[in-house]
C-alpha positions as a printed Julia matrix, in Angstrom:
115×3 Matrix{Float64}:
 103.55   85.56   86.68
 104.75   87.67   89.58
 108.02   87.4    91.49
 107.97   87.46   95.26
 110.34   87.57   98.13
 108.81   86.25  101.34
 110.59   86.66  104.66
 108.92   85.4   107.79
 110.44   86.13  111.2
 108.84   83.53  113.47
 110.16   85.03  116.7
 108.63   88.43  115.84
 105.68   86.97  113.85
 106.4    89.38  110.99
 105.85   88.55  107.33
 107.51   90.8   104.77
 106.43   90.33  101.17
 108.3    92.14   98.41
 106.77   92.09   94.93
 109.41   94.21   93.19
 112.75   95.83   93.89
 112.33   99.49   94.62
 114.35  102.56   95.43
 113.52  103.85   98.91
 113.71  107.47   97.73
 110.84  106.81   95.32
 108.73  104.72   97.69
 105.83  105.59   99.9
 104.85  103.53  102.93
 101.25  103.64  104.09
 100.17  102.19  107.43
  96.91  100.43  106.61
  96.5    99.85  110.35
  98.78   99.14  113.33
  99.71   95.72  111.92
  99.86   96.17  108.14
 102.19   98.4   106.16
 101.95   98.82  102.39
 104.95   99.91  100.31
 104.16  101.57   96.97
 105.49  104.05   94.5
 104.99  107.72   95.38
 102.02  108.08   93.0
 100.28  105.0    94.46
 100.26  103.23   91.1
 102.0   100.02   92.13
 102.25   98.03   95.35
 105.87   97.02   95.89
 105.38   95.12   99.12
 103.43   94.46  102.29
 104.58   93.98  105.87
 102.36   92.15  108.36
 103.05   92.39  112.09
 101.41   89.67  114.25
 100.75   87.79  111.0
  99.48   84.55  112.56
  97.05   86.53  114.73
  95.78   88.41  111.67
  95.12   85.08  109.95
  92.92   83.97  112.84
  90.42   86.83  112.63
  87.69   87.21  110.0
  88.35   90.86  109.37
  90.67   93.7   110.17
  89.94   97.42  109.99
  92.12   99.45  107.61
  91.73  102.53  109.79
  95.06  103.92  108.61
  93.25  104.97  105.43
  90.77  107.21  107.27
  93.03  110.3   107.44
  93.81  110.08  103.7
  91.85  111.84  101.01
  89.02  109.85   99.45
  90.96  109.68   96.17
  94.08  108.27   97.84
  92.04  105.84   99.9
  90.19  104.54   96.81
  93.45  104.28   94.87
  95.0   102.16   97.64
  91.93   99.92   97.94
  92.01   99.39   94.16
  95.69   98.41   94.32
  94.99   95.94   97.12
  92.18   94.27   95.12
  94.46   93.05   92.32
  97.35   90.58   92.28
  99.87   90.37   93.71
  98.57   92.24   96.8
  95.21   90.46   96.63
  96.95   87.13   97.28
  97.66   88.35  100.82
  94.84   90.79  101.56
  91.16   90.56  100.58
  89.08   93.72  100.73
  85.73   92.53  102.09
  83.98   95.89  102.56
  85.64   98.88  100.87
  83.17  101.39  102.31
  83.82  100.18  105.85
  87.58   99.77  105.2
  87.43   96.09  106.18
  89.84   93.47  104.9
  90.86   89.89  105.6
  94.49   88.79  105.76
  95.1    85.61  103.77
  97.72   82.92  103.54
  98.13   82.5    99.79
  98.32   79.11   98.12
 101.64   78.34   96.5
  99.84   77.72   93.21
  98.6    81.33   93.24
 102.1    82.66   93.8
 103.74   80.76   90.98
 100.99   81.47   88.48
């Protein structure tokens, strides 16, 4: 079972999901696109959190381009996609076409979150 901290700012339409406490000096933030930010350890071994800007708008579209991964090396890009495909990140983001860097933002079911 995973622990989560969910903070939704309705006025800003921002959802911040934290999966684990982390030290900012040992964290790496990766902009997956203009609306999604992933927080991970420096070696990209663990996702510590996700931030979604315009979250309700992201939920209304079938796919979103993860064009923020394009400038990264192929190894880093694959490592990030792999991290996003497993819980807890996969509760919020579904990779629908890794080669095209396409994903779908999801609203997880409470049952998924509590295990």
